[in-house]
N, CA, C and O of each residue as an XYZ file, in Angstrom:
384
protein
N       0.838     -1.176      0.000
C       0.000      0.000      0.000
C       0.887      1.245      0.000
O       1.784      1.390      0.831
N       0.616      2.127     -0.941
C       1.403      3.346     -1.064
C       0.948      4.390     -0.059
O      -0.247      4.541      0.194
N       1.897      5.101      0.508
C       1.593      6.196      1.413
C       1.498      7.494      0.610
O       1.849      7.532     -0.569
N       1.025      8.542      1.257
C       0.793      9.822      0.592
C       2.022     10.397     -0.084
O       1.947     10.867     -1.220
N       3.163     10.363      0.612
C       4.397     10.908      0.057
C       4.838     10.102     -1.169
O       5.349     10.666     -2.137
N       4.639      8.795     -1.122
C       5.021      7.940     -2.250
C       4.124      8.207     -3.452
O       4.605      8.279     -4.583
N       2.817      8.355     -3.211
C       1.900      8.666     -4.321
C       2.229     10.016     -4.936
O       2.184     10.171     -6.156
N       2.559     10.988     -4.103
C       2.916     12.316     -4.615
C       4.162     12.227     -5.490
O       4.230     12.864     -6.542
N       5.139     11.446     -5.066
C       6.366     11.250     -5.850
C       6.039     10.597     -7.190
O       6.543     11.028     -8.227
N       5.199      9.556     -7.177
C       4.841      8.858     -8.409
C       4.006      9.749     -9.330
O       4.163      9.691    -10.550
N       3.124     10.570     -8.765
C       2.347     11.508     -9.599
C       3.273     12.484    -10.311
O       3.036     12.843    -11.465
N       4.325     12.912     -9.626
C       5.308     13.797    -10.256
C       6.005     13.110    -11.423
O       6.251     13.736    -12.455
N       6.323     11.835    -11.269
C       6.951     11.093    -12.363
C       5.984     10.879    -13.527
O       6.394     10.881    -14.687
N       4.707     10.697    -13.217
C       3.704     10.487    -14.269
C       3.518     11.717    -15.147
O       3.155     11.592    -16.317
N       3.760     12.897    -14.602
C       3.582     14.132    -15.375
C       4.415     14.144    -16.640
O       3.991     14.705    -17.650
N       5.588     13.540    -16.605
C       6.478     13.579    -17.762
C       6.317     12.372    -18.678
O       6.903     12.339    -19.760
N       5.536     11.386    -18.264
C       5.367     10.186    -19.084
C       4.284     10.374    -20.134
O       3.338     11.140    -19.951
N       4.447      9.660    -21.233
C       3.402      9.593    -22.243
C       2.634      8.295    -22.033
O       3.209      7.312    -21.564
N       1.342      8.271    -22.369
C       0.560      7.046    -22.199
C       1.123      5.904    -23.046
O       1.526      6.103    -24.192
N       1.141      4.706    -22.462
C       1.657      3.543    -23.179
C       0.540      2.655    -23.712
O       0.788      1.795    -24.557
N      -0.694      2.851    -23.227
C      -1.843      2.075    -23.695
C      -3.050      2.974    -23.831
O      -3.141      4.033    -23.210
N      -3.990      2.516    -24.675
C      -5.278      3.176    -24.817
C      -6.357      2.122    -24.635
O      -6.262      1.022    -25.179
N      -7.382      2.466    -23.865
C      -8.528      1.577    -23.689
C      -9.666      2.188    -24.476
O     -10.099      3.305    -24.192
N     -10.152      1.456    -25.468
C     -11.207      1.953    -26.344
C     -12.514      1.234    -26.135
O     -12.803      0.746    -25.042
N     -13.307      1.170    -27.193
C     -14.659      0.618    -27.079
C     -14.675     -0.870    -26.761
O     -15.675     -1.377    -26.252
N     -13.594     -1.577    -27.050
C     -13.571     -3.009    -26.753
C     -13.300     -3.288    -25.287
O     -13.460     -4.422    -24.836
N     -12.894     -2.278    -24.539
C     -12.714     -2.435    -23.103
C     -11.485     -3.241    -22.737
O     -10.477     -3.218    -23.442
N     -11.581     -3.953    -21.627
C     -10.455     -4.710    -21.082
C     -10.506     -6.156    -21.551
O     -11.185     -6.988    -20.949
N      -9.804     -6.443    -22.600
C      -9.724     -7.819    -23.091
C      -8.620     -8.554    -22.341
O      -7.773     -7.933    -21.699
N      -8.637     -9.873    -22.427
C      -7.595    -10.676    -21.782
C      -6.216    -10.327    -22.339
O      -5.233    -10.277    -21.600
N      -6.155    -10.088    -23.645
C      -4.883     -9.728    -24.277
C      -4.354     -8.399    -23.728
O      -3.167     -8.284    -23.424
N      -5.220     -7.409    -23.601
C      -4.810     -6.104    -23.071
C      -4.336     -6.238    -21.625
O      -3.315     -5.658    -21.256
N      -5.059     -6.988    -20.808
C      -4.669     -7.165    -19.407
C      -3.328     -7.888    -19.287
O      -2.528     -7.568    -18.408
N      -3.082     -8.849    -20.155
C      -1.802     -9.560    -20.153
C      -0.666     -8.608    -20.541
O       0.402     -8.634    -19.930
N      -0.897     -7.775    -21.550
C       0.117     -6.810    -21.966
C       0.382     -5.783    -20.869
O       1.532     -5.410    -20.636
N      -0.672     -5.323    -20.195
C      -0.501     -4.378    -19.087
C       0.333     -5.008    -17.976
O       1.188     -4.346    -17.388
N       0.086     -6.273    -17.689
C       0.848     -6.981    -16.665
C       2.327     -7.037    -17.023
O       3.184     -6.823    -16.166
N       2.628     -7.323    -18.289
C       4.024     -7.399    -18.740
C       4.705     -6.031    -18.679
O       5.861     -5.931    -18.270
N       3.998     -4.990    -19.082
C       4.585     -3.649    -19.082
C       4.788     -3.148    -17.651
O       5.775     -2.468    -17.368
N       3.871     -3.477    -16.759
C       4.055     -3.099    -15.357
C       5.294     -3.766    -14.768
O       6.005     -3.153    -13.972
N       5.557     -5.000    -15.147
C       6.755     -5.685    -14.651
C       8.011     -5.018    -15.204
O       9.024     -4.935    -14.510
N       7.954     -4.548    -16.439
C       9.126     -3.938    -17.062
C       9.350     -2.490    -16.616
O      10.491     -2.065    -16.436
N       8.253     -1.727    -16.438
C       8.397     -0.281    -16.184
C       7.985      0.166    -14.791
O       8.416      1.228    -14.343
N       7.182     -0.595    -14.107
C       6.657     -0.306    -12.765
C       5.604      0.800    -12.736
O       4.616      0.673    -12.014
N       5.780      1.857    -13.482
C       4.860      2.997    -13.471
C       4.405      3.261    -14.901
O       5.224      3.506    -15.786
N       3.081      3.210    -15.123
C       2.575      3.422    -16.480
C       1.394      4.386    -16.460
O       0.719      4.575    -15.448
N       1.178      4.988    -17.633
C       0.050      5.892    -17.840
C      -0.796      5.302    -18.968
O      -0.272      4.848    -19.985
N      -2.113      5.319    -18.768
C      -3.068      4.761    -19.734
C      -4.080      5.841    -20.088
O      -4.512      6.603    -19.223
N      -4.457      5.906    -21.362
C      -5.494      6.826    -21.811
C      -6.785      6.048    -22.041
O      -6.769      4.974    -22.644
N      -7.898      6.589    -21.561
C      -9.215      6.016    -21.823
C      -9.842      6.852    -22.930
O     -10.049      8.055    -22.771
N     -10.139      6.211    -24.043
C     -10.697      6.934    -25.184
C     -12.151      7.331    -24.932
O     -12.822      6.743    -24.084
N     -12.626      8.313    -25.661
C     -13.986      8.829    -25.472
C     -15.068      7.822    -25.836
O     -16.194      7.934    -25.350
N     -14.753      6.830    -26.688
C     -15.767      5.865    -27.084
C     -15.927      4.724    -26.071
O     -16.691      3.790    -26.315
N     -15.227      4.787    -24.958
C     -15.340      3.788    -23.884
C     -16.525      4.162    -23.001
O     -16.657      5.310    -22.578
N     -17.393      3.176    -22.724
C     -18.592      3.454    -21.942
C     -18.323      3.467    -20.440
O     -19.035      4.142    -19.696
N     -17.321      2.742    -19.987
C     -17.011      2.690    -18.555
C     -16.246      3.947    -18.137
O     -15.516      4.536    -18.935
N     -16.419      4.338    -16.909
C     -15.714      5.500    -16.364
C     -14.242      5.145    -16.126
O     -13.935      3.996    -15.808
N     -13.338      6.100    -16.272
C     -11.913      5.829    -16.060
C     -11.587      5.272    -14.670
O     -10.719      4.409    -14.542
N     -12.273      5.756    -13.630
C     -11.979      5.235    -12.291
C     -12.409      3.784    -12.136
O     -11.764      3.026    -11.413
N     -13.493      3.384    -12.807
C     -13.919      1.984    -12.790
C     -12.901      1.104    -13.523
O     -12.564      0.014    -13.062
N     -12.420      1.592    -14.666
C     -11.409      0.844    -15.422
C     -10.117      0.724    -14.622
O      -9.485     -0.332    -14.617
N      -9.721      1.802    -13.947
C      -8.503      1.778    -13.144
C      -8.613      0.730    -12.040
O      -7.667     -0.019    -11.796
N      -9.754      0.676    -11.380
C      -9.948     -0.311    -10.312
C      -9.921     -1.730    -10.864
O      -9.354     -2.624    -10.236
N     -10.523     -1.950    -12.029
C     -10.538     -3.282    -12.627
C      -9.130     -3.711    -13.050
O      -8.738     -4.857    -12.829
N      -8.383     -2.810    -13.646
C      -7.015     -3.135    -14.066
C      -6.149     -3.419    -12.842
O      -5.375     -4.376    -12.831
N      -6.284     -2.586    -11.816
C      -5.497     -2.773    -10.595
C      -5.814     -4.106     -9.939
O      -4.908     -4.792     -9.467
N      -7.072     -4.479     -9.902
C      -7.457     -5.747     -9.297
C      -6.890     -6.929    -10.080
O      -6.469     -7.923     -9.489
N      -6.878     -6.824    -11.387
C      -6.403     -7.934    -12.215
C      -4.884     -8.060    -12.204
O      -4.357     -9.172    -12.223
N      -4.180     -6.939    -12.173
C      -2.716     -6.966    -12.290
C      -1.990     -6.886    -10.946
O      -0.783     -7.118    -10.882
N      -2.706     -6.565     -9.888
C      -2.057     -6.401     -8.594
C      -1.366     -5.061     -8.449
O      -0.528     -4.881     -7.565
N      -1.712     -4.123     -9.308
C      -1.117     -2.787     -9.269
C      -1.915     -1.892     -8.335
O      -2.996     -2.259     -7.872
N      -1.371     -0.722     -8.068
C      -2.072      0.285     -7.273
C      -2.352      1.497     -8.152
O      -1.516      1.905     -8.958
N      -3.530      2.057     -7.986
C      -3.903      3.249     -8.732
C      -3.218      4.447     -8.075
O      -3.433      4.741     -6.899
N      -2.394      5.124     -8.860
C      -1.704      6.313     -8.354
C      -2.598      7.530     -8.512
O      -2.718      8.350     -7.601
N      -3.231      7.641     -9.689
C      -4.137      8.765     -9.921
C      -5.023      8.481    -11.116
O      -4.673      7.702    -12.003
N      -6.182      9.131    -11.123
C      -7.079      9.157    -12.269
C      -7.468     10.617    -12.442
O      -8.149     11.200    -11.598
N      -7.025     11.194    -13.549
C      -7.350     12.588    -13.858
C      -7.939     12.620    -15.258
O      -7.273     12.284    -16.238
N      -9.204     13.029    -15.336
C      -9.866     13.070    -16.637
C      -9.916     11.679    -17.241
O     -10.495     10.759    -16.664
N      -9.302     11.536    -18.411
C      -9.285     10.231    -19.069
C      -7.911      9.562    -18.986
O      -7.607      8.675    -19.784
N      -7.095      9.973    -18.045
C      -5.757      9.391    -17.851
C      -5.715      8.609    -16.534
O      -6.228      9.055    -15.507
N      -5.090      7.434    -16.598
C      -4.940      6.569    -15.432
C      -3.453      6.345    -15.198
O      -2.706      6.072    -16.138
N      -3.026      6.459    -13.954
C      -1.644      6.156    -13.576
C      -1.617      4.962    -12.644
O      -2.309      4.958    -11.626
N      -0.819      3.936    -12.978
C      -0.727      2.714    -12.173
C       0.716      2.429    -11.796
O       1.640      2.731    -12.552
N       0.901      1.843    -10.615
C       2.230      1.460    -10.141
C       2.176      0.050     -9.563
O       1.249     -0.312     -8.839
N       3.194     -0.731     -9.903
C       3.401     -2.025     -9.266
C       4.899     -2.278     -9.227
O       5.574     -2.211    -10.254
N       5.414     -2.570     -8.042
C       6.843     -2.839     -7.898
C       7.206     -4.110     -8.662
O       6.499     -5.115     -8.590
N       8.297     -4.050     -9.381
C       8.784     -5.206    -10.136
C       9.570     -6.130     -9.217
O       9.904     -5.762     -8.091
N       9.860     -7.320     -9.699
C      10.686     -8.250     -8.913
C      12.050     -7.648     -8.620
O      12.603     -7.837     -7.536
N      12.588     -6.923     -9.593
C      13.818     -6.161     -9.414
C      13.448     -4.685     -9.535
O      13.452     -4.132    -10.634
N      13.127     -4.045     -8.409
C      12.630     -2.662     -8.444
C      13.602     -1.699     -9.124
O      14.816     -1.775     -8.940
N      13.022     -0.786     -9.922
C      13.805      0.215    -10.627
C      13.617      1.585     -9.993
O      14.529      2.412    -10.029
N      12.453      1.836     -9.415
C      12.167      3.126     -8.792
C      12.413      3.042     -7.293
O      11.991      2.090     -6.636
N      13.093      4.035     -6.764
C      13.314      4.114     -5.330
C      12.278      5.059     -4.739
O      12.367      6.274     -4.920
N      11.292      4.505     -4.033
C      10.245      5.313     -3.444
C      10.716      5.951     -2.148
O      11.475      5.340     -1.395
N      10.269      7.182     -1.878
C      10.626      7.814     -0.593
C       9.933      7.094      0.565
O       8.890      6.463      0.394
N      10.544      7.207      1.745
C       9.954      6.568      2.927
C       8.824      7.367      3.408
O       8.187      7.003      4.397
């Protein structure tokens, strides 16, 4: 579970990242969830864009992705989702 200072640090890192995935009208397919899992292991922190043709709300999608991948939702702003999951070999050093 991330603490406030850690989430603030990760939100700062998300500001400079570009989205690596888009969730469109097809929603969360098994293939997309598998790819998200692989990218989270490689990068730890990712940004996802929810397209306008998606019927589900971004916060609902963020919760579903987090539940499936074991990630934590860092932030949901508008149609952007930020997720974090520590890798087996961590790359980011979180503040205490």
